[in-house]
FIRO-545327 format. One record per residue (C-alpha): residue in one letter; x, y, z negated. Coordinates in steps of 0.001 Angstrom, whole numbers, padded with zeros to 6 digits, always signed. Example, Ala and Ser with C-alpha at 12.3 -4.5 7.8 and 13.67 -1.06 7.14 Angstrom:
! FIRO-545327
a+012300-004500-007800
s+013670-001060-007140
***
This chain:
! FIRO-545327
m+009901+048469-007606
e+014003+047919-007649
e+013893+051918-008221
k+012074+051648-010948
k+014405+048756-012715
e+016897+050219-012261
n+015441+053497-013911
n+014264+051266-016842
n+018017+049857-016905
i+019574+053406-016782
w+016781+054566-019749
f+018011+051474-021231
i+021399+052375-020991
i+021159+056159-022389
g+018054+054802-024861
g+021252+052549-026349
v+024365+054860-025908
a+021975+057583-028224
i+021228+054937-030672
f+024545+053931-030690
v+025960+057110-031504
l+023336+058038-033716
v+024410+055464-035629
i+027983+056675-035562
f+026894+060132-036787
v+024783+058475-039291
i+028005+056628-040285
g+030343+059290-040132
v+028249+061766-042014
s+027690+059637-044927
f+032023+059365-044788
v+032075+062619-045285
f+029113+062822-047928
k+031231+060327-049942
r+034198+061927-049374
f+032816+065157-050716
k+031384+063101-054171
e+034757+062151-055180
t+036278+065374-054154
e+034047+066981-056387
k+033847+064577-058838
k+038027+064719-059060
s+037600+068384-058956
k+035256+068164-061848
e+037846+065806-063548
i+041039+068343-063186
f+038840+071471-063935
g+038103+069212-067726
e+041581+068460-068037
i+042693+072546-067766
q+039964+073490-069587
e+041508+070788-072332
n+044944+071990-071474
y+043798+075307-072372
n+041577+075163-075323
k+044908+072642-076927
a+047335+076110-075920
r+044995+078419-078241
e+044808+076251-080498
k+048581+076371-081325
v+048690+079893-080128
k+046163+080247-083099
d+048104+077844-085375
s+051545+079749-084596
e+049972+083196-086122
s+047877+081737-089087
q+051705+080149-090117
s+053101+083389-089040
i+050642+085614-091272
i+051467+082910-094252
n+055013+083363-093543
d+054985+086711-093928
f+053232+086930-097256
n+055522+084116-098203
r+058569+085900-097442
e+059342+088481-100048
l+058166+086073-102642
e+060230+082946-101442
e+063834+084661-101849
y+063453+084607-105348
n+062869+080920-105654
g+065803+080050-107945
t+067745+081699-111046
n+067602+085517-111492
d+069116+087459-113580
k+066777+090494-115001
n+066079+093490-112692
s+065845+090788-109972
v+062642+089490-112225
i+061621+092603-112665
e+062092+093890-108635
m+059245+089858-107882
i+057120+091029-110671
d+056351+094143-108526
k+056502+093083-105111
l+053888+090104-106820
t+051850+092679-107988
l+051798+095145-104805
s+050995+091555-103173
n+048260+091341-105555
n+047037+094502-104559
k+046832+094731-100745
n+046057+090995-100619
k+042268+090186-103073
e+042000+086786-100808
h+045447+085724-101825
q+045987+086374-105600
i+048924+085018-107407
t+048928+084107-110695
v+051987+084242-113151
l+052817+081378-115687
f+055457+083234-118369
n+055895+082024-121554
n+053391+079037-121519
k+050545+082112-120782
e+049478+082388-117819
y+048695+085972-116206
k+046230+086465-113391
s+045606+090445-113195
v+047979+093512-112458
t+047838+094861-115303
e+048564+091497-117485
i+051743+090820-114706
v+053220+094272-115244
s+053316+093658-118993
i+055627+090619-118438
k+058737+093607-117436
k+058547+094164-121096
e+058468+090284-122218
l+062280+089727-120500
t+064555+089760-123205
e+067707+087065-121252
t+069809+087491-118977
n+068400+084925-116504
y+065833+083562-115372
e+064269+080302-113475
i+061703+081428-110938
i+059492+077882-109493
i+056847+078959-106669
n+053840+076813-106165
y+051896+077591-103496
d+047914+076218-102551
e+046582+073806-099755
n+046401+076920-096706
g+050436+077611-097869
y+050286+080377-099362
i+051742+081338-102723
n+049476+081227-105566
k+051743+080878-108607
v+054740+081591-109670
t+056517+080270-112725
i+059119+082287-114854
t+061529+080174-117257
l+063820+080600-119309
***
């Protein structure tokens, strides 16, 4: 009987140890699972930040490319802004008509002698009307930054 009691005590101790080990195991697994979830959450946040930074950088490149295209479009005519002699105005009209022929989506009108000229033929006809030595060129831009109007005055 005493042997049975001793066996019961051993099984009781083994059972207690097993329950203790099982509890420790469950606590350890839940701790690891919790850490995994936290790491997963942080990884998603970091990935989101990387994606956001990538999108911002892409937008900056796109904006830079757009600004570069606008600058290239405007460059040849902007040099004439201000006072110019007759020959320079004729040269500017030639560049302007070339631009209008090449860039159908960004047409430039010319205001001369209180008359607005839109077609290439009309704009070229201005060259015959230039009788003075010097002219003032004023350049206007559309909402996107493209030259859209050139005013020629005395």
